[in-house]
KOLBARO-820069 format. One record per residue: residue number from 1; residue in one letter; y, z, x of N, C-alpha, C in turn. Coordinates in Angstrom, 1 decimal, padded with zeros to 4 digits. Each point is the difference from the previous one (the first is absolute). Last residue first. Example, Ala and Ser with C-alpha at 12.3 -4.5 7.8 and 13.67 -1.06 7.14 Angstrom:
! residues 2
[rec 2 s [-002.2 007.1 012.8] [001.1 000.0 000.9] [001.1 000.8 -000.8]]
[rec 1 a [-005.7 -000.1 000.3] [001.2 000.0 -000.9] [001.2 000.0 000.9]]
//
This chain:
! residues 122
[rec 122 r [042.2 191.1 108.9] [-000.5 000.7 -001.5] [000.8 000.7 -000.1]]
[rec 121 a [001.6 -001.9 003.4] [-000.1 -000.7 -000.2] [-000.5 000.3 -000.9]]
[rec 120 h [-000.7 001.9 003.8] [001.0 000.6 -000.5] [000.5 -001.1 -001.3]]
[rec 119 r [-003.8 -000.8 001.6] [-000.1 001.5 000.1] [001.0 000.7 -001.0]]
[rec 118 e [-000.6 -004.0 002.6] [-000.2 -000.4 -001.3] [-000.2 002.0 -000.8]]
[rec 117 e [001.8 -000.3 004.3] [001.3 -001.4 -000.4] [-001.8 000.1 -001.7]]
[rec 116 k [-002.2 002.0 003.3] [001.3 001.3 -000.4] [001.1 -001.2 -000.9]]
[rec 115 i [-003.5 -002.8 002.5] [-001.0 001.6 -001.4] [001.6 001.1 -000.3]]
[rec 114 p [001.2 -004.0 002.8] [-000.6 -000.4 -001.2] [-000.6 001.1 -000.4]]
[rec 113 n [004.0 000.9 003.5] [-001.5 000.5 -000.6] [-000.4 -000.9 -001.3]]
[rec 112 v [003.6 -001.5 004.1] [-000.4 000.2 -001.8] [-001.3 000.2 000.4]]
[rec 111 l [004.3 000.4 002.8] [-001.5 -000.1 000.2] [-000.1 000.5 -001.5]]
[rec 110 r [004.2 -001.4 002.3] [-000.4 000.6 -000.5] [-001.3 -000.2 -000.6]]
[rec 109 v [003.9 -000.5 004.4] [-000.9 -000.4 -000.5] [-000.7 000.7 -001.3]]
[rec 108 r [004.2 -001.1 002.7] [-000.7 001.9 -000.4] [-000.6 -001.5 -000.9]]
[rec 107 a [002.7 -001.1 004.9] [-000.7 -000.5 -001.2] [-000.7 001.4 -001.3]]
[rec 106 p [003.5 001.0 004.3] [-001.4 -000.3 -000.2] [000.1 -000.4 -001.2]]
[rec 105 q [003.8 -000.6 002.4] [-000.2 000.8 -000.7] [-001.4 -000.4 -000.5]]
[rec 104 e [001.9 -001.1 005.1] [000.4 -000.1 -001.2] [-000.8 000.7 -001.8]]
[rec 103 a [002.5 000.4 005.9] [-000.6 000.7 -001.5] [-000.3 -000.6 -001.2]]
[rec 102 h [000.2 -002.1 005.2] [001.1 000.0 -000.3] [-001.1 001.3 -002.4]]
[rec 101 e [001.0 000.3 005.6] [-001.2 -000.8 -000.5] [000.8 000.2 -001.8]]
[rec 100 y [001.4 000.3 005.6] [000.6 000.2 -001.3] [-001.5 -000.5 -001.1]]
[rec 99 r [000.4 001.3 005.5] [-000.7 -000.6 -001.1] [000.3 000.1 -001.6]]
[rec 98 g [002.4 002.8 004.2] [-001.5 -000.4 -000.2] [000.0 -001.4 -001.1]]
[rec 97 g [005.1 000.7 002.6] [-001.2 -000.1 -000.2] [-001.2 000.4 -000.2]]
[rec 96 r [004.2 -001.9 002.2] [000.1 -000.6 -001.2] [-001.1 001.2 -000.7]]
[rec 95 l [000.5 -000.7 004.8] [001.1 001.0 -000.8] [-000.2 -000.1 -001.6]]
[rec 94 l [-003.0 -003.3 002.7] [000.4 001.8 000.0] [000.6 000.6 -000.7]]
[rec 93 s [001.2 -004.7 -000.6] [-001.4 000.7 000.1] [-000.4 001.0 -000.4]]
[rec 92 a [002.8 -001.2 002.1] [001.0 000.1 -000.1] [-001.1 000.6 -001.7]]
[rec 91 a [-001.4 -001.4 004.9] [001.2 001.2 -000.5] [000.4 000.3 -001.3]]
[rec 90 a [-002.0 -004.1 000.7] [-000.8 001.1 000.0] [-000.2 001.8 -000.1]]
[rec 89 a [003.1 -004.0 000.4] [-000.3 -000.4 -000.7] [-001.9 001.0 -000.7]]
[rec 88 v [003.0 -000.5 004.4] [000.2 000.5 -001.3] [000.1 000.3 -001.2]]
[rec 87 l [-002.7 -002.3 003.0] [000.3 001.6 000.7] [000.8 001.1 -001.3]]
[rec 86 c [000.1 -004.7 000.2] [-001.6 -000.3 -001.2] [000.3 002.0 000.8]]
[rec 85 a [003.0 -002.4 001.9] [000.1 -000.5 -001.2] [-001.0 001.1 -000.9]]
[rec 84 i [000.0 -000.9 004.3] [001.0 001.4 000.2] [000.4 -000.3 -001.9]]
[rec 83 i [-002.5 -003.4 001.8] [-000.6 001.3 000.3] [000.1 001.1 -000.4]]
[rec 82 a [001.6 -004.0 -000.1] [-000.5 -000.1 -001.2] [-001.0 001.5 000.3]]
[rec 81 f [003.3 -001.5 002.6] [001.0 000.7 -000.8] [-001.0 -000.2 -001.0]]
[rec 80 t [-001.4 -001.0 004.2] [-000.2 001.1 -000.2] [000.6 000.7 -000.8]]
[rec 79 f [-001.6 -005.1 000.0] [-000.6 001.9 -000.3] [000.4 001.1 000.6]]
[rec 78 a [003.1 -003.4 000.8] [000.1 -000.2 -001.8] [-001.9 001.2 -000.7]]
[rec 77 e [002.0 -000.8 004.4] [001.0 000.7 -000.3] [-000.6 000.3 -001.6]]
[rec 76 h [-002.5 -002.4 003.2] [-000.3 001.2 000.1] [001.4 001.1 -000.9]]
[rec 75 l [000.0 -004.6 000.0] [-001.7 000.5 -000.9] [000.2 001.3 000.5]]
[rec 74 g [003.8 -002.6 002.2] [000.0 000.1 -001.7] [-001.6 000.7 -000.5]]
[rec 73 s [-000.3 -001.0 004.1] [000.8 001.4 000.2] [000.2 000.3 -001.4]]
[rec 72 r [-002.3 -003.3 001.0] [-000.7 000.4 000.6] [001.5 001.3 -000.9]]
[rec 71 f [001.4 -004.4 000.7] [-001.0 000.3 -001.4] [-000.8 001.2 000.4]]
[rec 70 p [002.8 -000.9 003.3] [001.2 000.4 -001.5] [-001.6 000.2 -000.9]]
[rec 69 g [-001.2 -002.1 003.8] [000.1 001.9 000.6] [000.4 000.9 -001.2]]
[rec 68 s [-002.2 -004.8 -000.7] [-000.7 001.0 000.2] [000.8 001.0 -000.2]]
[rec 67 i [001.6 -004.4 000.9] [000.9 001.4 -001.0] [-000.9 001.0 -000.4]]
[rec 66 l [-001.2 -003.3 003.7] [002.2 000.3 -000.2] [-000.5 001.1 -001.3]]
[rec 65 h [-003.8 -002.2 001.4] [000.5 001.1 000.9] [001.1 000.5 -000.4]]
[rec 64 p [-001.4 -003.6 -002.5] [-000.5 001.2 -000.9] [000.4 001.2 001.1]]
[rec 63 f [001.9 -004.2 000.9] [000.5 000.5 -000.9] [-001.1 001.8 -000.7]]
[rec 62 f [-001.7 -002.9 004.2] [001.4 000.4 -000.2] [000.8 000.4 -001.0]]
[rec 61 s [-004.4 -001.8 000.0] [-000.1 001.5 000.7] [001.5 000.2 000.2]]
[rec 60 p [-001.4 -004.8 -001.0] [-000.9 001.4 -001.2] [000.4 000.9 000.7]]
[rec 59 g [003.6 -003.3 001.9] [-001.0 000.2 000.1] [-001.2 000.6 -001.6]]
[rec 58 t [005.0 -001.4 001.3] [-000.6 -000.2 -000.9] [-001.1 -000.1 000.3]]
[rec 57 v [002.2 001.8 003.0] [000.8 000.2 -000.9] [-000.5 000.0 -001.3]]
[rec 56 v [-001.9 -001.7 004.1] [000.1 001.2 -000.3] [000.8 000.5 -001.1]]
[rec 55 g [-000.3 -004.0 001.6] [-001.3 -000.3 -000.3] [000.2 001.6 -000.4]]
[rec 54 r [004.4 -001.3 001.4] [-000.1 -000.5 -001.7] [-001.7 -000.1 -000.3]]
[rec 53 n [001.6 001.6 004.8] [000.3 001.1 -001.3] [-000.4 -000.7 -001.5]]
[rec 52 h [-001.3 -003.4 003.4] [-000.4 001.7 000.1] [-000.3 001.3 -001.2]]
[rec 51 a [002.7 -004.1 000.9] [-000.9 -000.4 -000.7] [-000.8 001.3 -000.5]]
[rec 50 s [005.2 001.0 000.3] [-001.0 -001.1 000.6] [-001.7 000.1 -000.6]]
[rec 49 l [004.4 000.0 -002.8] [-001.1 000.6 001.1] [-000.3 -000.5 000.8]]
[rec 48 a [002.5 -001.7 -003.2] [001.1 000.1 001.3] [-000.8 001.5 000.4]]
[rec 47 a [-001.2 -001.7 -004.0] [-000.1 -001.7 001.2] [000.8 000.7 001.2]]
[rec 46 l [-000.8 002.5 -004.2] [-001.4 000.0 001.1] [000.2 -000.5 001.0]]
[rec 45 a [003.6 000.2 -003.4] [-000.5 001.2 001.8] [-000.9 -000.3 000.2]]
[rec 44 h [001.2 -003.2 -002.8] [000.8 -000.1 000.7] [000.0 000.7 001.4]]
[rec 43 p [-003.0 -000.2 -004.2] [-000.3 -000.5 001.1] [001.1 -000.2 001.3]]
[rec 42 g [-001.1 004.5 -003.6] [000.0 -001.5 000.6] [000.1 -000.5 001.2]]
[rec 41 l [-000.4 004.9 -001.6] [000.1 -000.5 001.1] [001.0 -001.7 -000.8]]
[rec 40 l [-002.3 001.7 -002.7] [000.6 001.1 000.4] [001.1 -000.8 000.7]]
[rec 39 h [-003.9 -001.8 -000.1] [000.5 -000.5 -001.4] [001.2 000.9 000.5]]
[rec 38 e [-003.1 001.1 002.8] [000.0 -001.4 -000.2] [000.9 -000.5 -000.8]]
[rec 37 v [-001.6 004.4 -000.3] [001.0 -000.6 001.5] [000.1 -001.0 000.0]]
[rec 36 p [-003.2 001.8 -003.4] [001.0 -000.7 -000.6] [001.2 000.2 001.4]]
[rec 35 n [-005.7 000.0 -000.5] [000.8 000.5 001.0] [001.7 000.5 -000.4]]
[rec 34 y [-004.8 000.8 -003.0] [001.1 -001.4 000.6] [001.0 000.7 000.8]]
[rec 33 g [-003.5 001.9 -002.6] [-000.2 -000.5 000.8] [000.4 -001.1 000.9]]
[rec 32 l [000.6 003.1 -004.2] [-000.1 -000.9 000.2] [-001.0 -000.8 001.2]]
[rec 31 f [003.0 004.0 000.1] [-002.3 000.2 -000.5] [000.3 -001.0 -000.9]]
[rec 30 a [003.9 -000.3 002.6] [-001.4 000.2 000.6] [-001.1 000.3 000.1]]
[rec 29 a [003.6 -001.2 -003.2] [-000.2 -001.1 000.5] [-001.0 000.8 000.7]]
[rec 28 f [002.0 002.3 -002.0] [-001.2 -000.2 -000.5] [-000.2 -001.6 000.5]]
[rec 27 l [002.9 002.7 002.3] [-000.9 000.0 -000.6] [-000.6 -000.3 -000.4]]
[rec 26 i [004.1 -001.4 -000.2] [-000.8 -000.3 001.2] [-001.6 001.1 000.5]]
[rec 25 s [002.6 000.3 -003.8] [000.1 -001.3 -000.2] [-001.3 -000.5 001.4]]
[rec 24 i [002.4 004.0 -000.7] [-001.1 -000.2 -000.6] [-000.3 -001.1 -000.4]]
[rec 23 p [003.5 001.7 002.9] [-001.2 000.1 001.2] [-001.1 -000.3 -001.4]]
[rec 22 p [005.0 -002.6 -000.1] [-000.5 001.4 -000.8] [-002.3 000.0 000.8]]
[rec 21 l [004.2 -001.8 003.2] [-000.7 -000.6 -001.4] [000.0 001.4 -000.7]]
[rec 20 h [001.3 000.3 004.5] [001.4 000.2 -001.1] [-000.3 -000.1 -001.5]]
[rec 19 a [-002.3 -001.4 004.6] [-000.3 001.0 -000.4] [000.7 000.4 -001.4]]
[rec 18 v [001.0 -004.1 001.6] [-001.3 000.1 -000.3] [-000.2 001.8 -000.6]]
[rec 17 r [004.3 -001.5 002.2] [-000.4 -000.3 -001.6] [-001.1 -000.3 -000.6]]
[rec 16 q [000.4 001.7 004.7] [000.9 001.3 -001.7] [000.2 -001.1 -000.9]]
[rec 15 a [-001.7 -002.4 003.5] [-001.3 001.0 000.0] [000.6 000.7 -001.0]]
[rec 14 t [002.9 -003.5 000.3] [-001.1 -000.2 -000.3] [-001.0 000.6 -000.2]]
[rec 13 a [003.9 000.5 002.8] [000.7 000.5 -001.6] [-001.6 -000.2 -000.6]]
[rec 12 a [-001.1 000.5 004.9] [000.7 000.9 -001.0] [000.3 000.0 -001.7]]
[rec 11 d [-002.7 -003.9 002.8] [000.6 001.0 000.7] [000.5 001.2 -001.1]]
[rec 10 v [-004.7 -001.5 001.6] [000.8 -000.1 -001.0] [001.0 000.4 000.2]]
[rec 9 g [-003.9 000.4 003.5] [001.2 -000.6 -000.2] [000.9 -000.5 -000.9]]
[rec 8 h [-003.6 003.9 000.2] [-000.8 -001.2 000.5] [000.9 -001.5 -000.1]]
[rec 7 a [001.6 004.7 -000.4] [-000.5 -000.3 000.9] [-000.6 -000.8 000.4]]
[rec 6 e [002.1 -000.2 -004.6] [000.6 000.7 001.9] [-000.8 000.2 000.9]]
[rec 5 l [-001.9 000.4 -003.9] [000.1 -001.7 000.1] [000.5 000.0 001.5]]
[rec 4 g [-000.5 004.7 -001.2] [-001.4 -000.9 000.4] [000.0 -001.7 000.2]]
[rec 3 t [004.0 003.1 -001.7] [-001.0 000.5 001.8] [-001.0 -001.1 000.3]]
[rec 2 s [001.9 -000.2 -004.3] [000.4 -000.7 000.7] [-000.1 000.2 001.8]]
[rec 1 m [-002.5 002.2 -004.1] [000.0 -001.2 000.5] [001.1 -000.8 000.7]]
//
């Protein structure tokens, strides 16, 4: 992030300060469609930029392009981990053996024949 800001005229100290902010808040702002660069840099840093650079930095496409590379990299890492975890779980499941079925004791049902019962009762 600091490299992208410095490339458009933001001084190095301000760019480093903004780059070290928690990425979750910056990413949340991006999901909401808000460009937080104007707020993060502040009016003093924006006033030091040329009109062209100020327009680029606060424009609607600068911030999404700025975070797209790191975001893509993070997604690749997360999905790679998920795939590896699923493969490990599948291997553990295969090594576990066959399907286990709990053997329940069959219920003994005594069939009553009313005719036989009547003969025994006499």
